[in-house]
Residue, then its C-alpha position, 0 to 999 in steps of 0.5 A: m565319642y565326641d569327648e574322646a575326639q576332643q581330648q588331645i594326646p600330649m605329644p612328647s617333646s624332643n630335647y632338640m625342640n626345647p633345649m631348655e629341657s635338657y640344658g635348664s635341668t642340667i643347670l638346676m642339677m649343678i646348683d642344687p646341693a641336694e646331692e651333698l645333703q644326701k652324702i651327709e645323710n648317708f654319713l650320719k646313717s653309716q651307709v653307702v649307696n653303690d652304683k646300682g642304688e643299693v644301700k649298704k650299711y658299714g657300721e652303727p649309725l651315728l644317731n637315730d632317724f629322728g636326729c638325722n632328720s633334725i640335723l638335715g633340717i638345720m642344714q637345709g635351711l642354709c644349704t639351698k640353691v638360693t645360697v649357692m646362687s648368692n653374692l656372699d662377701k668375706r664377712e657373711i660366710p663366717m657369720l653363716i657358719d658361726m650361726l650354723a655351728d651355734t645352732l648345731a652345737r646346741d641341738l646336739m648337746v640338748h638332744r643327745v639322748d633323744y638322738e641316741i648318740k652313744e659317744s662324745a666322739d660321735r657327736d664331734k664327728i657329726f658336728d665337724t662333718v656337717l660344718m665342713f659340708a655346709f662350709v663348702i656349699i655356702k662358699r659356692g656363693y662367695a663373690e657370685g662364684e657359681k653365678r660367674f661360672l654359669k655366666g661364662s658357660m652360657q652361650e647366647i644364640r642370636t638370629t638376625v635377618d638382613n633385609s637390605g639385599n635384593k634377595q627374595g624370600l620364599l614367599g616373595k618368589l611364590n607371590p609375585w603380587n607381593k613385589r608389586w604391592i611393596k613397590t606401590k606402597t613405598 
């Protein structure tokens, strides 16, 4: 019985009580490329997800699940929140894309049988689409693009207290001795 009384029930917090819960999570969702990676996965598996979250296949997958996971793994190493929030310059983006293209081309060539890629046209579709998506994600970090956008969107709230006036606060009105104590102190 005593243990039950000691346990505290967590109070659900309101978004008004902690604005970072709502705004902070919104910012994290905005910079997270997971949605783009999900679109790539759906493309590779030849499927679409409707508004209700139901998955519908619209044809043969371009490669099997093993291949899909491998391609997504290659992309996830480069298409991250860190990349999006970086400060990439004109030289770095082509270098990253070339590195991704080289890794992807080798992987698709070496493992085409393991991935059950049926047509060379399918391999080209995979290669081109993955690189286009990756380029757009990586380009978000060009010249602090995403950072600058977020800096411009953020508002800073400052609270200042001016004690130079003669107005008393609530405690000063309730405690008349407080006034005398302050005068004798100075």
